[in-house]
C-alpha positions as CSV (number, residue, x, y, z in Angstrom):
1,M,60.8,13.4,-12.0
2,L,63.0,16.4,-13.0
3,A,64.4,18.2,-10.0
4,I,63.8,21.9,-10.4
5,S,66.6,23.8,-8.8
6,T,68.2,27.0,-9.5
7,V,65.9,30.0,-9.6
8,L,62.2,30.0,-10.1
9,V,61.1,32.9,-12.1
10,A,57.8,34.7,-12.5
11,A,59.0,38.1,-13.2
12,L,62.3,40.0,-13.0
13,A,63.0,43.8,-12.4
14,V,65.8,46.1,-12.4
15,T,65.3,49.4,-10.6
16,A,67.5,52.5,-11.0
17,L,67.4,55.6,-8.9
18,V,67.9,58.7,-10.8
19,I,68.6,62.1,-9.0
20,V,67.3,65.2,-10.7
21,S,68.5,68.5,-9.5
22,P,67.5,72.1,-10.6
23,Q,69.7,73.8,-13.3
24,G,73.0,75.3,-11.7
25,R,72.6,73.5,-8.4
26,S,74.1,70.3,-7.1
27,A,71.7,67.7,-5.8
28,A,73.4,68.1,-2.3
29,S,72.5,71.8,-2.2
30,S,69.2,71.7,-3.7
31,P,66.3,71.9,-1.1
32,K,64.0,70.1,-3.6
33,A,66.0,67.3,-5.2
34,T,63.6,64.8,-6.7
35,T,64.2,61.0,-6.6
36,T,62.7,59.2,-9.5
37,T,62.3,55.3,-9.6
38,T,62.5,53.7,-13.0
39,T,61.5,50.1,-13.3
40,V,62.7,48.1,-16.3
41,K,61.0,44.7,-16.6
42,I,63.0,41.7,-18.1
43,Y,60.8,39.3,-19.9
44,V,60.5,35.6,-19.0
45,P,57.6,33.5,-19.8
46,N,54.5,33.4,-17.4
47,P,54.2,30.2,-15.4
48,V,52.6,27.5,-17.5
49,Q,49.2,26.2,-16.3
50,P,49.5,22.7,-15.2
51,I,47.4,20.0,-17.1
52,L,46.8,17.8,-14.0
53,R,45.7,18.9,-10.5
54,P,47.0,19.2,-7.9
55,A,50.1,20.6,-9.4
56,Q,53.5,19.1,-8.1
57,P,56.2,21.4,-6.7
58,G,57.8,23.5,-9.4
59,E,55.5,22.1,-12.0
60,G,54.8,24.8,-14.7
61,R,57.3,27.3,-13.1
62,W,60.4,28.4,-14.9
63,A,64.0,27.7,-13.6
64,V,66.5,29.9,-15.2
65,R,69.5,27.7,-16.1
66,D,72.1,30.3,-17.1
67,T,72.4,32.0,-13.8
68,W,76.2,32.3,-14.4
69,H,75.4,34.6,-17.4
70,A,75.2,38.4,-16.4
71,G,72.2,39.9,-18.0
72,E,68.7,38.9,-19.0
73,P,67.7,35.0,-18.6
74,L,68.5,33.2,-21.9
75,V,67.3,29.6,-21.1
76,A,64.7,28.3,-18.7
77,T,63.1,25.0,-18.0
78,T,60.0,23.3,-16.4
79,F,58.0,20.3,-16.6
80,L,54.3,19.4,-17.0
81,R,52.6,16.1,-16.4
82,T,50.5,15.1,-19.2
83,S,48.9,11.9,-17.5
84,P,49.6,10.3,-14.2
85,S,52.5,8.3,-15.9
86,A,53.7,10.7,-18.7
87,T,55.9,13.9,-18.3
88,A,56.7,16.6,-20.7
89,Y,60.1,18.4,-20.2
90,V,60.0,21.9,-21.6
91,S,62.9,24.4,-22.3
92,W,62.5,28.0,-23.3
93,I,65.2,29.7,-25.4
94,R,65.2,33.4,-25.8
95,S,65.8,34.5,-29.3
96,R,68.0,37.3,-30.7
97,A,70.1,37.3,-27.3
98,T,71.2,33.6,-28.2
99,Q,72.9,32.0,-31.2
100,L,71.9,28.6,-32.6
101,G,74.5,26.1,-34.0
102,L,73.7,23.1,-35.8
103,Y,76.3,20.3,-36.1
104,L,76.6,17.0,-38.0
105,G,77.4,13.7,-35.9
106,Y,79.9,11.3,-37.5
107,K,76.7,9.3,-38.8
108,G,73.9,11.7,-38.8
109,P,72.1,13.0,-40.5
110,G,73.6,10.9,-43.2
111,S,76.5,10.0,-45.5
112,T,78.4,12.9,-47.3
113,N,81.6,13.6,-48.8
114,L,81.5,17.2,-47.6
115,N,83.5,18.2,-44.5
116,R,81.6,17.1,-41.5
117,G,82.9,19.8,-39.1
118,P,83.8,19.2,-35.5
119,E,81.0,16.4,-34.9
120,L,81.0,17.8,-31.3
121,V,80.5,21.3,-29.6
122,P,83.5,23.2,-30.8
123,Y,86.2,24.2,-28.2
124,S,86.0,27.8,-29.5
125,G,82.4,28.1,-28.5
126,R,82.3,26.5,-25.2
127,G,82.9,29.6,-23.1
128,R,79.5,30.9,-24.2
129,L,77.6,27.5,-24.4
130,L,74.1,27.5,-22.7
131,A,72.4,24.3,-24.0
132,T,72.6,21.4,-26.4
133,F,69.7,19.3,-27.8
134,N,68.8,16.5,-30.1
135,S,67.9,17.1,-33.8
136,G,65.9,14.9,-36.2
137,F,65.8,11.8,-38.3
138,Y,68.5,10.1,-40.3
139,E,68.4,10.6,-43.9
140,S,67.8,7.0,-44.3
141,D,64.6,7.2,-42.3
142,S,63.3,10.4,-44.0
143,T,64.8,12.5,-46.8
144,E,65.2,16.1,-45.3
145,G,67.2,19.1,-46.0
146,F,70.1,20.0,-43.9
147,Y,71.9,23.4,-44.2
148,T,74.6,24.7,-41.7
149,H,77.8,26.8,-41.8
150,G,77.2,27.9,-45.4
151,T,77.1,24.3,-46.5
152,L,74.1,22.6,-48.1
153,Y,74.7,18.9,-46.9
154,F,71.2,17.7,-48.1
155,P,68.8,19.6,-50.4
156,M,65.9,21.2,-49.0
157,V,62.5,19.7,-49.6
158,N,59.3,21.9,-50.2
159,N,56.4,21.5,-47.8
160,H,58.5,20.0,-45.1
161,A,58.7,21.4,-41.5
162,T,62.0,23.5,-41.0
163,L,63.7,25.0,-38.0
164,V,65.4,28.1,-39.5
165,A,67.9,30.6,-37.9
166,Y,68.5,33.7,-39.6
167,G,71.6,35.9,-39.7
168,D,69.7,38.8,-37.9
169,G,69.1,36.5,-34.8
170,R,65.5,35.4,-35.4
171,Y,64.5,31.7,-35.1
172,D,61.3,30.3,-36.7
173,V,59.6,26.9,-37.4
174,I,58.0,27.1,-41.0
175,N,56.7,25.0,-43.8
176,W,59.4,25.2,-46.3
177,T,58.6,26.7,-49.8
178,A,62.0,28.3,-50.9
179,G,63.2,25.4,-53.0
180,R,66.3,23.3,-52.7
181,R,68.8,25.8,-51.5
182,P,68.1,28.3,-48.8
183,P,68.0,32.1,-49.7
184,P,70.5,34.5,-48.5
185,G,70.0,35.5,-44.8
186,V,69.3,31.9,-43.7
187,V,72.3,30.5,-41.7
188,I,70.6,27.3,-40.4
189,A,67.9,25.2,-41.9
190,R,67.1,21.6,-40.5
191,Q,64.0,19.8,-41.7
192,N,62.1,16.9,-40.3
193,L,58.8,15.7,-41.6
194,H,55.8,18.0,-41.9
195,M,54.4,20.7,-39.7
196,L,53.0,19.5,-36.4
197,V,51.5,22.8,-35.4
198,N,50.6,25.7,-37.7
199,N,48.8,29.0,-36.7
200,G,48.3,27.7,-33.2
201,A,46.4,24.7,-34.2
202,P,47.3,21.1,-34.9
203,A,48.4,20.7,-38.6
204,S,46.7,18.4,-41.1
205,G,47.5,14.7,-40.8
206,V,48.6,15.0,-37.2
207,N,46.4,12.2,-36.3
208,V,47.7,9.8,-39.0
209,G,50.4,7.8,-37.0
210,S,52.3,6.4,-40.0
211,N,53.2,9.9,-40.8
212,W,55.4,10.6,-37.7
213,G,58.2,7.8,-37.9
214,I,58.6,4.3,-37.0
215,T,58.1,3.7,-33.1
216,L,59.8,1.2,-31.0
217,H,57.9,-2.1,-30.9
218,G,55.2,-0.4,-33.1
219,V,53.5,1.2,-30.2
220,P,52.0,4.7,-31.0
221,N,52.8,6.4,-27.5
222,V,56.5,6.7,-27.3
223,W,59.1,9.3,-26.3
224,R,58.8,12.2,-28.8
225,T,60.7,15.4,-29.1
226,G,60.0,18.7,-31.0
227,V,60.6,22.5,-31.3
228,G,58.2,25.3,-31.7
229,V,58.1,29.2,-31.8
230,D,55.8,31.2,-29.5
231,K,54.2,34.5,-30.4
232,R,57.6,36.4,-29.6
233,G,59.7,34.2,-31.8
234,D,61.3,32.4,-28.8
235,L,62.1,28.7,-29.1
236,I,60.3,26.1,-27.0
237,Y,61.8,22.6,-27.0
238,V,59.7,19.7,-25.6
239,A,60.6,16.0,-24.8
240,A,57.8,14.1,-23.5
241,S,57.3,10.5,-22.7
242,S,54.3,8.3,-24.0
243,Q,53.0,10.7,-26.7
244,T,51.6,10.5,-30.0
245,A,52.3,13.1,-32.6
246,A,48.7,14.5,-32.0
247,S,49.3,14.7,-28.2
248,L,52.7,16.3,-28.7
249,A,51.0,18.9,-30.9
250,Q,48.5,19.7,-28.0
251,I,51.5,20.2,-25.6
252,F,52.9,22.8,-27.8
253,I,49.5,24.6,-28.2
254,H,49.2,24.5,-24.3
255,L,52.5,26.2,-24.2
256,G,51.5,28.9,-26.5
257,C,53.5,28.0,-29.6
258,V,52.1,29.2,-32.9
259,R,54.2,26.9,-35.0
260,A,55.9,23.5,-34.2
261,M,57.6,20.5,-35.7
262,Q,58.6,17.0,-34.5
263,L,62.3,16.1,-33.9
264,D,63.6,12.7,-33.0
265,I,61.5,10.1,-31.4
266,N,61.8,6.8,-29.3
267,P,63.5,6.4,-25.9
268,E,67.2,6.5,-27.1
269,W,67.5,10.0,-28.5
270,P,65.7,12.6,-26.4
271,I,68.2,14.9,-24.7
272,F,68.5,18.6,-23.6
273,V,71.6,19.6,-21.6
274,T,72.2,23.0,-19.9
275,Y,75.6,24.1,-18.7
276,G,75.8,25.7,-15.0
277,S,79.2,27.6,-15.7
278,P,81.2,29.0,-18.6
279,G,83.4,26.6,-20.6
280,A,80.6,23.9,-20.8
281,G,81.2,23.3,-17.0
282,N,78.5,21.5,-14.7
283,P,76.4,20.0,-17.4
284,T,72.8,18.9,-16.4
285,L,70.5,16.5,-18.1
286,D,67.2,18.4,-18.0
287,V,65.5,15.5,-19.7
288,P,66.0,12.5,-17.3
289,N,66.8,10.0,-19.9
290,P,68.9,6.9,-18.7
291,N,70.1,6.4,-22.4
292,Q,71.8,9.7,-22.4
293,V,74.8,11.3,-20.5
294,R,75.4,14.8,-19.7
295,S,78.7,15.2,-21.5
296,R,77.0,13.8,-24.7
297,F,78.0,16.6,-27.3
298,L,81.3,17.4,-25.5
299,Y,82.9,14.5,-27.4
300,T,82.1,13.2,-30.9
301,S,78.5,12.6,-31.4
302,T,76.8,9.9,-33.5
303,K,73.9,12.0,-34.4
304,D,73.5,15.7,-35.4
305,F,72.6,18.1,-32.8
306,F,71.9,21.7,-31.8
307,A,73.8,23.9,-29.6
308,V,72.8,27.2,-28.0
309,Y,75.2,30.0,-27.3
310,V,75.2,33.5,-25.8
311,R,75.1,35.7,-29.0
312,Q,78.0,37.5,-30.3
313,Y,76.5,40.5,-32.0
314,G,77.8,41.2,-35.4
315,K,78.5,37.5,-36.1
316,S,75.8,35.5,-38.0
317,E,77.5,32.2,-37.9
318,A,77.8,30.0,-34.7
319,P,81.1,28.6,-33.8
320,W,82.6,25.8,-35.9
């Protein structure tokens, strides 16, 4: 079971004291100086209602992972048991204040003659690195669009689910209808199969097991990962053991996501890493997968992956 450490957050507030004095007098000399308290609430998600009762310690309660970063929380994690033997590991990523990077591995998503880039978290971005997590299928398993760093590595496919990052800082998970090449304003577009959740409900075909990838040993309930967006436009990542596509969709709905898509599946690939200090220091596997290591994306990666950074305002592209 994931150990929930760091800071458990239900609500945060910053309080400022403002001294107001009559015109022409100092606050010290005024007999009626007024003290006004102003409370500024910093948003973090509400605790998630556990699915099973009684709840385990920390279950459904968010643990802020970027405590080294001065300012509002940007990444938080929790867990939910979906059955007595299955657990969903959940991560929340604040949009607008973070910057999403998408990187090729030396094999994934597929073969290309184009420059593959760093194939790891670039050194230029490690001082701002918050988290990394797995991407989607190989091109050989499913033909999908892949666009990053101004380069279309594989053409976009209409009516496929797509994680999109925009230059203005927004993220979304959408059903792609814009044709083979992303329009201006899109800085990342990574497709994987079809929509899992749309308009807060399971998408069409979610119960057809063959639509959602080849599973290890052909069993329907396997490790599955996915990403969704909530009503605020924040990202929600899920990695959950022993799930079908339909049960994964229900997890996203339980978490308040309005749209979601599946990413990679099977035991080898789920990974979400957070970094406990600047410079990619003190990495932690927030999905306890024995097939992964916490330094996974700090050296050359086999498969493509996402990285999350503290946003540098005025820059639409992530480090490369």
